[in-house]
DRENVOLUM-120503 format. One record per atom (N, C-alpha, C, O, CB): residue in three letters; y, z, x. Coordinates in steps of 0.2 Angstrom, whole numbers, plus 5000, padded with zeros to 4 digits. Glycine has a CB too. Layout:
BEGIN
ALAYZX;...
# end
This chain:
BEGIN
MET494051615010;MET493451615007;MET493451594999;MET493851614995;MET493051685007;ALA493051544998;ALA493051514991;ALA492451554987;ALA491951574989;ALA492851444991;LYS492651554980;LYS492151584975;LYS491851514972;LYS492251484968;LYS492451634970;ILE491251504973;ILE490851444970;ILE490451454964;ILE489951494965;ILE490451404976;ALA490651434959;ALA490251434953;ALA489651384953;ALA489751324954;ALA490651424946;THR489051414952;THR488451364953;THR488051374946;THR487851424944;THR487951394959;VAL488051314943;VAL487751314936;VAL487051284937;VAL486951234940;VAL488151264931;ILE486551324935;ILE485851314937;ILE485351344932;ILE485551394929;ILE485751344944;THR484851314930;THR484351334926;THR483651314929;THR483651284934;THR484451314919;ASP483151334925;ASP482451314928;ASP482351234929;ASP482751194926;ASP481951334922;MET481951224934;MET481751154935;MET482351114940;MET482351054940;MET481651114929;PHE482751164943;PHE483251134948;PHE482851104954;PHE482251124955;PHE483751184950;GLU483051064958;GLU482751034964;GLU482851084969;GLU483451094971;GLU483050964966;ASP482351124971;ASP482351184975;ASP482851174981;ASP483351214982;ASP481651194978;VAL482751124986;VAL483151124992;VAL483851104990;VAL484351114994;VAL482851074997;GLU483951064984;GLU484651044983;GLU485051104981;GLU485751104980;GLU484650994977;TYR484751164979;TYR485151224978;TYR485151264985;TYR485651294987;TYR484851264973;THR484551284988;THR484451324993;THR484851304999;THR485151345002;THR483751334995;ASP484751245001;ASP485151225007;ASP485851225007;ASP486151255011;ASP484951155009;PRO486151195002;PRO486951205001;PRO487151275000;PRO487651305004;PRO487151164996;ALA486751314996;ALA486951384995;ALA486951425002;ALA487451465003;ALA486451424990;LYS486451415006;LYS486351445012;LYS486951435017;LYS487251475020;LYS485751435016;GLU487151365017;GLU487651345021;GLU488351365019;GLU488751385023;GLU487651265022;PHE488451365012;PHE489151395009;PHE489151465011;PHE489751485013;PHE489151385002;LYS488651505011;LYS488651575012;LYS488851585020;LYS489251625021;LYS488051615010;GLU488451545024;GLU488551555031;GLU489251535033;GLU489551565038;GLU488051515035;ALA489651495029;ALA490251475031;ALA490751525028;ALA491351515028;ALA490451405028;GLY490551575025;GLY490951635022;GLY491151635015;GLY491551665013;GLY491551635026;HIS490851585011;HIS490951575004;HIS490551615000;HIS489951635002;HIS490951505002;GLU490751634994;GLU490351664989;GLU490051614984;GLU490351574981;GLU490751724985;VAL489351624983;VAL489051574978;VAL488751614973;VAL488351664973;VAL488351544982;ILE489051604967;ILE488851644961;ILE488451594956;ILE488651544954;ILE489551664957;THR487851624954;THR487451574949;THR487551594942;THR487651654940;THR486751594951;ILE487651544938;ILE487751544931;ILE487251514927;ILE487051454928;ILE488451524929;GLU486951544922;GLU486551514917;GLU486651544910;GLU487251564909;GLU485751534919;LYS486251534906;LYS486351564899;LYS486451634899;LYS486751664895;LYS485851534894;GLU486051674903;GLU486051744903;GLU485951774910;GLU485551744914;GLU485451774898;ASN486351824911;ASN486251854918;ASN485651894919;ASN485351914914;ASN486851904919;GLY485451894925;GLY484851934927;GLY484151894926;GLY483651914928;GLY484751994922;LYS484251834922;LYS483651794921;LYS483451764928;LYS483851754933;LYS483751734916;LYS482751754929;LYS482551724935;LYS482351644933;LYS481951634929;LYS481851754938;VAL482651604937;VAL482551534936;VAL482151504942;VAL482251524948;VAL483151494935;THR481651454941;THR481251434946;THR481351354947;THR481451324942;THR480551444944;GLY481351334953;GLY481451264955;GLY480851224953;GLY480251254952;GLY481551254963;LYS480951164952;LYS480351124950;LYS479751114955;LYS479251104953;LYS480551054948;GLN479951124961;GLN479351124967;GLN479051194967;GLN478551194970;GLN479651104973;GLY479351244964;GLY479051314964;GLY479151344971;GLY478951404972;GLY478351304963;ASP479651324975;ASP479751354981;ASP480351404981;ASP480351444985;ASP479951294986;ALA480751394976;ALA481351444975;ALA481351474969;ALA481351444963;ALA481951404977;THR481551534969;THR481751574962;THR482351604963;THR482551634969;THR481151624961;VAL482851594958;VAL483451624959;VAL483651674953;VAL483451654947;VAL484051564959;THR483851734955;THR484051774950;THR484851764948;THR485251764952;THR484051854952;ILE484951754941;ILE485651734939;ILE486051794939;ILE485951844937;ILE485551704932;ASP486651774942;ASP487251824942;ASP487551834936;ASP487651894934;ASP487751804948;TYR487751784932;TYR488151794926;TYR487851744921;TYR487651684922;TYR488851774927;GLY487951764914;GLY487851724909;GLY488451674908;GLY489051704910;GLY487651754902;ILE488451624905;ILE489051574904;ILE489551604900;ILE490151594901;ILE488751504901;ASP489351654895;ASP489851684891;ASP490251734894;ASP490751764892;ASP489551714885;ASP490051754900;ASP490351814904;ASP490751784910;ASP491051824913;ASP489751854907;VAL490851724910;VAL491351694916;VAL491851644913;VAL491751624907;VAL490851664921;SER492351634917;SER492851594915;SER492951544921;SER492951564927;SER493551624913;PRO493051484920;PRO493151434926;PRO493751444930;PRO493751434936;PRO493151364923;GLU494251474927;GLU494851494931;GLU494651544936;GLU495051554941;GLU495351524926;SER494151584936;SER493951634941;SER493651604947;SER493551644952;SER493551684938;PHE493551534947;PHE493151504953;PHE493551454956;PHE494051424953;PHE492551474950;ASP493451444963;ASP493751394967;ASP493451324967;ASP493751274968;ASP493851414974;ALA492751324965;ALA492451264966;ALA491851264961;ALA491651324959;ALA492151244973;LEU491551214960;LEU490951204955;LEU490351164959;LEU490451114962;LEU491051174949;PHE489751194959;PHE489151164963;PHE488651154957;PHE488451204954;PHE488951214968;ILE488451094957;ILE487851074952;ILE487251044956;ILE487250984958;ILE488151024947;PRO486751084957;PRO486151064960;PRO485851014956;PRO485951014950;PRO485651114962;GLY485350974958;GLY485050924954;GLY484350944952;GLY484251004950;GLY484850864959;GLY483950894951;GLY483250914947;GLY483350904940;GLY483850864938;GLY483050984949;PHE482950934936;PHE483050934928;PHE483550984926;PHE483750974920;PHE482350944925;SER483751024930;SER484251074928;SER484951044924;SER485051074919;SER484451124934;PRO485251004928;PRO485850974924;PRO485750944918;PRO486150944913;PRO486150924929;ASP485150914917;ASP485050874910;ASP484950934905;ASP485150924899;ASP484450834911;ILE484650984907;ILE484551044902;ILE485151074900;ILE485351084894;ILE484051094905;LEU485651084905;LEU486251124904;LEU486751074900;LEU487151104897;LEU486551134911;ARG486751014901;ARG487150974897;ARG487050964890;ARG487450944886;ARG487150904900;ALA486550994888;ALA486351004880;ALA486751064877;ALA486751064871;ALA485651004879;ASP487051104882;ASP487451164879;ASP488151154881;ASP488351144886;ASP487151224883;ASP488551144875;ASP489251134876;ASP489651174880;ASP490151164883;ASP489551134869;ARG489451244881;ARG489751284885;ARG489751264892;ARG490251274896;ARG489451354884;PHE489251234895;PHE489151214902;PHE489551154903;PHE489951144908;PHE488451204904;VAL489551104897;VAL489951044898;VAL490751064898;VAL491051034902;VAL489851004891;THR490951104894;THR491651134894;THR491851164901;THR492351154904;THR491851174888;PHE491351204903;PHE491451234910;PHE491551184915;PHE492051194919;PHE490851284911;ALA491151134916;ALA491151084921;ALA491851044920;ALA492151024925;ALA490551034921;LYS491951024914;LYS492550984913;LYS493151014915;LYS493650984918;LYS492650974905;HIS493251084915;HIS493851114917;HIS493951104925;HIS494551094927;HIS493751194916;PHE493451104929;PHE493451094936;PHE493751024937;PHE494151014942;PHE492851104939;MET493450974934;MET493650904934;MET494450894932;MET494750864936;MET493250854930;GLU494650924927;GLU495350914924;GLU495850954929;GLU496350924930;GLU495350944917;GLU495651004932;GLU496051044936;GLU496051024943;GLU496351054948;GLU495851124936;MET495650974945;MET495550944951;MET495350994957;MET495450994962;MET496250914954;LYS494851044954;LYS494551094959;LYS493951054962;LYS493651014958;LYS494351154955;PRO493751074968;PRO493151044971;PRO492551044966;PRO492351104964;PRO493051074978;VAL492150994966;VAL491550994962;VAL491050954967;VAL491150904969;VAL491650954955;PHE490450984967;PHE489950964972;PHE489350954967;PHE489050994965;PHE489751014977;ALA489150884966;ALA488550874962;ALA488050824966;ALA488250774968;ALA488750834955;ILE487450844966;ILE486950804970;ILE486350784965;ILE486250824961;ILE486650844976;CYS486150724967;CYS485550694963;CYS485650684956;CYS486050644954;CYS484950744964;HIS485350724951;HIS485550724944;HIS486150764942;HIS486250764936;HIS484850744940;GLY486450804947;GLY486950844945;GLY487550804941;GLY487850834937;GLY487250874951;PRO487750744943;PRO488250714939;PRO488150704932;PRO488550684928;PRO488350644942;GLN487450714930;GLN487350704922;GLN487750754918;GLN488050734913;GLN486650724921;LEU487950814921;LEU488350864917;LEU489050834917;LEU489450844912;LEU488350924921;LEU489250794922;LEU489950764922;LEU489950704918;LEU490550694915;LEU490150754929;ILE489450674917;ILE489450614912;ILE489550644905;ILE489950614901;ILE488750584912;THR489150694903;THR489250724896;THR489950754896;THR490150754890;THR488750784895;ALA490250784901;ALA490950804901;ALA491450754900;ALA492050764900;ALA491050854907;LYS491250684901;LYS491650634900;LYS492250634906;LYS492850624904;LYS491950624893;SER491950654912;SER492450664917;SER492450614923;SER492750624928;SER492350734920;LEU492050554922;LEU491950514928;LEU492250444927;LEU492150404932;LEU491250504928;GLU492650434922;GLU492950374921;GLU493450354927;GLU493850394929;GLU493450374915;GLY493250294930;GLY493650274936;GLY493550314943;GLY493850294948;GLY494350284935;ARG493050364943;ARG492950404949;ARG492450374953;ARG491950344950;ARG492750474947;GLY492450374959;GLY491950354964;GLY491450404964;GLY491550464966;GLY492250334971;VAL490750384963;VAL490250434963;VAL489550394966;VAL489550334966;VAL490150464956;THR489050444967;THR488450414968;THR487950474964;THR488250524962;THR488250414975;GLY487350454964;GLY486850494961;GLY486150474962;GLY486050414965;GLY487050504953;PHE485650504959;PHE484950484960;PHE484950414957;PHE485250394952;PHE484450534957;LYS484450374960;LYS484450304958;LYS484350294950;LYS484650254947;LYS483850274961;SER483950334947;SER483850334940;SER484450344935;SER484450324929;SER483250374938;ILE484950374938;ILE485550394934;ILE486150344936;ILE486650354933;ILE485750464934;GLN486050304941;GLN486650264943;GLN486850214937;GLN487450204936;GLN486450214949;VAL486450194933;VAL486650144927;VAL487050194922;VAL487550174919;VAL486050114924;ASP486850254921;ASP487150304917;ASP487850314919;ASP488350314915;ASP486750364916;LEU487950324926;LEU488550334929;LEU489050274928;LEU489650284926;LEU488550344936;GLU488750214928;GLU489150154927;GLU489350154920;GLU489950134918;GLU488750094929;TYR488950164915;TYR489150164908;TYR489650224906;TYR490050214902;TYR488450184904;ALA489650274911;ALA490150324910;ALA490850304913;ALA491350344912;ALA489950394913;GLY490850244916;GLY491550214918;GLY491650234926;GLY492150224928;GLY492050244914;ALA491150264929;ALA491150284936;ALA491050214940;ALA490750164938;ALA490650334938;LYS491350224946;LYS491250174951;LYS490750194956;LYS490850234961;LYS491950154955;VAL490150164955;VAL489550194958;VAL489450154965;VAL489550094965;VAL488950184954;GLN489350204970;GLN489150174976;GLN488450204979;GLN488350264978;GLN489750194982;ASP488050164981;ASP487350184983;ASP487450204991;ASP487250164995;ASP486850134982;LYS487650264992;LYS487650284999;LYS487550364999;LYS487650394994;LYS488350275002;GLU487450395005;GLU487250465005;GLU487750515003;GLU487550565000;GLU487050475012;VAL488350495003;VAL488850545000;VAL489450504999;VAL489650455002;VAL489050595006;VAL489750524993;VAL490450494991;VAL490850544989;VAL490750594986;VAL490350444984;VAL491450544992;VAL492050594991;VAL492550554987;VAL492850504990;VAL492250624998;CYS492750584982;CYS493250544977;CYS493850594977;CYS493750654975;CYS492950524971;GLN494450564978;GLN495050594977;GLN495050664981;GLN495450714978;GLN495250604970;ASN494750674986;ASN494750734990;ASN494550794985;ASN494750854986;ASN495450754993;GLN494150784980;GLN493950834975;GLN493250834973;GLN492850884973;GLN494350824969;LEU492950774972;LEU492250764970;LEU491850744975;LEU491950684978;LEU492250724963;VAL491250784977;VAL490750764982;VAL490150754978;VAL489850794974;VAL490750814987;THR489850694979;THR489150674976;THR488750644981;THR488950614986;THR489250624970;SER488050654980;SER487550634984;SER486950614980;SER486850634974;SER487350674990;ARG486450574983;ARG485950544979;ARG485250584978;ARG484950584973;ARG485750484982;GLN485150624984;GLN484450644984;GLN484350694990;GLN484850704994;GLN483950594985;PRO483850734991;PRO483750784996;PRO483950755003;PRO484150795007;PRO483050814996;ASP483750695005;ASP483850665011;ASP484550665013;ASP484750665019;ASP483550595012;ASP485050665008;ASP485750665009;ASP486050735010;ASP486650735011;ASP486050625003;LEU485650785010;LEU485950855010;LEU486450865016;LEU486950895015;LEU485350905010;PRO486250845022;PRO486650865028;PRO487450835027;PRO487850865028;PRO486450835034;ALA487450775024;ALA488150745023;ALA488450775017;ALA489050785017;ALA488050665022;PHE488050785012;PHE488350825006;PHE488650895008;PHE489150905006;PHE487750835001;ILE488250925011;ILE488450995013;ILE489150995018;ILE489551025017;ILE487951035017;GLU489150945023;GLU489650935027;GLU490350925023;GLU490850955024;GLU489550885032;GLU490250875019;GLU490850855015;GLU491050905010;GLU491650915009;GLU490750785011;SER490650945007;SER490750995002;SER491151055006;SER491651075003;SER490151024999;ILE490951075012;ILE491251125015;ILE491951105017;ILE492351155017;ILE490851145021;LYS492051045019;LYS492751025021;LYS493251035015;LYS493851045016;LYS492750945022;LEU493051035009;LEU493451045003;LEU493551115001;LEU494051124997;LEU493251004997;LEU493251155004;LEU493351225002;LEU493851265006;LEU493951245011;LEU492651265003;PRO494251305002;PRO494851335005;PRO494651385010;PRO495051425013;PRO495251365000;
# end
C-alpha cells in the first residue's frame, strides 16, 4: 500500500481529484491531501467537490510519502507561487518517486525545473510552457516517462491516467 501525497488547493478540477483519489483508495492506497494549512476546506472550480485538507505543507516531509499526485485546474498554478510546494514536488522528481500530474498539474513541475528532457503531456494551453521547460511534449492521453512520471491532458484522459498511475504504485 502506497502513501500518496496530494497537493491541492481551491479551484482544482473536481473530477481530476475525485476520480483518481477514489481509484487509488479502492486499490488499497492512502491518499493524503496537503495545502497551506490542515483542516481547511478547498473547493473545486466546478463546485462539485469539497476536500478537507489533512496536513499543512509545513507539517509534512516528502520522505514520508511513496508518490505525489497533482490534480489540475487552477490549483497547481496557485501552489507553484509558494516555494514550499515547489521544493516538495522537486523532491519526488529528484528521488524518482512516482509523480502523477494531470491537465495543469505539470505547471508545478515546470516551476520546480524538473522536466528537462522528460516525456510529458498536459492541457493544450500549457504545452508550449512544457516545451520551454525542456520537456519532450507529446499530445496524447497519457505519457509515462522513465517508469516514474505519469501525465495526462484533461478529464477525458482520466481512465488511462488512473490505469498507468496505479501500475507505478508499490
